[in-house]
C-alpha positions as CSV (number, residue, x, y, z in Angstrom):
1,M,-6.6,4.0,18.9
2,H,-8.4,7.2,17.9
3,P,-9.6,7.1,14.3
4,V,-8.8,10.8,13.9
5,L,-5.5,12.1,15.2
6,F,-6.2,15.7,14.7
7,H,-7.8,18.1,12.2
8,I,-7.0,21.6,10.9
9,G,-10.2,23.2,9.8
10,P,-11.9,20.8,7.3
11,V,-8.8,18.6,6.9
12,F,-8.7,15.5,9.0
13,V,-5.6,13.4,9.7
14,Y,-6.7,9.8,10.3
15,S,-4.5,7.5,12.4
16,Y,-4.6,4.6,9.9
17,G,-3.4,6.8,7.0
18,F,-0.8,8.5,9.2
19,C,0.6,5.2,10.4
20,A,0.7,3.8,6.9
21,A,2.5,6.9,5.6
22,L,5.0,6.8,8.5
23,A,5.7,3.1,7.8
24,V,6.4,3.7,4.1
25,L,8.7,6.6,5.0
26,V,10.7,4.4,7.5
27,V,11.0,1.6,5.0
28,A,12.1,4.0,2.3
29,V,14.9,5.3,4.5
30,A,15.9,1.8,5.5
31,A,15.8,0.6,1.8
32,Y,17.9,3.6,0.7
33,R,20.5,3.0,3.4
34,W,20.7,-0.8,3.3
35,A,20.3,-1.5,-0.5
36,P,24.0,-1.2,-1.3
37,K,24.9,-3.6,1.6
38,A,22.5,-6.1,0.0
39,G,24.1,-5.7,-3.4
40,L,21.1,-3.8,-4.9
41,S,21.0,-0.3,-6.3
42,R,19.1,2.3,-4.3
43,T,16.9,3.1,-7.2
44,L,15.8,-0.6,-7.6
45,A,15.1,-0.8,-3.9
46,L,12.9,2.3,-3.9
47,D,11.2,1.0,-7.1
48,A,10.4,-2.2,-5.3
49,L,9.0,-0.3,-2.4
50,F,6.8,1.7,-4.8
51,V,5.5,-1.5,-6.5
52,L,4.8,-3.1,-3.1
53,F,3.0,0.0,-1.7
54,V,0.8,0.6,-4.7
55,S,-0.1,-3.1,-5.3
56,G,-0.8,-3.4,-1.6
57,I,-3.3,-0.6,-1.7
58,V,-4.9,-1.9,-4.9
59,G,-5.2,-5.4,-3.5
60,A,-6.6,-4.2,-0.2
61,R,-9.3,-2.2,-2.1
62,V,-10.1,-5.0,-4.6
63,W,-10.6,-7.5,-1.8
64,Y,-12.9,-5.1,0.1
65,V,-15.0,-4.5,-3.0
66,V,-15.2,-8.3,-3.6
67,Q,-16.5,-8.8,0.0
68,H,-19.0,-5.9,-0.3
69,W,-20.0,-6.4,-3.9
70,L,-23.8,-5.8,-3.4
71,E,-23.0,-2.3,-2.0
72,F,-20.8,-1.4,-5.0
73,S,-23.0,-3.0,-7.7
74,E,-25.4,-0.1,-7.4
75,K,-22.8,2.6,-7.7
76,P,-19.7,1.2,-9.5
77,L,-17.7,4.4,-9.4
78,S,-17.8,4.3,-5.6
79,M,-15.3,1.4,-5.9
80,L,-12.6,4.1,-6.5
81,W,-13.4,6.2,-3.4
82,V,-10.8,4.8,-1.0
83,Q,-11.0,7.9,1.2
84,Q,-14.4,6.7,2.4
85,G,-12.8,3.6,3.9
86,G,-12.6,0.0,2.8
87,L,-9.3,-1.7,2.8
88,V,-8.7,-5.3,3.7
89,W,-5.2,-6.0,5.0
90,Y,-4.9,-9.6,3.7
91,G,-6.0,-8.5,0.2
92,G,-3.1,-6.0,0.2
93,F,-0.7,-8.5,1.6
94,F,-1.3,-11.2,-1.1
95,M,-1.4,-8.7,-3.9
96,A,1.9,-7.1,-2.8
97,L,3.4,-10.6,-2.4
98,F,2.4,-11.5,-5.9
99,C,3.6,-8.3,-7.4
100,G,6.8,-8.4,-5.4
101,Y,7.5,-11.9,-6.8
102,I,6.9,-10.7,-10.4
103,F,9.1,-7.6,-9.7
104,T,12.0,-9.7,-8.4
105,K,11.8,-12.1,-11.4
106,M,11.6,-9.2,-13.9
107,N,14.7,-7.6,-12.3
108,K,16.6,-10.8,-11.8
109,M,16.7,-10.3,-8.0
110,P,16.4,-13.0,-5.3
111,F,12.9,-13.2,-4.0
């Protein structure tokens, strides 16, 4: 897989970010269409998607920072620079799983 799909001048479109955005878009459309069939409101389904997406990104970054703590201890603000790379998929998975569980319990939904 090519890391850069294409660029327009100084703007680069990376394959990982493009695929992640495409996946979120597909899931948003599916959630919007199928939520009523599952007995959920469309708004609640899209809220759940938002919570899962954001918590996944945060968890992926946090776990990367934990694994590379010595690099970040010298420049703590660089922990926030996600655009320079550094996401760990299983950190995102477990954070999204945890936050998804909390979200379902808060909204009295089945997990």
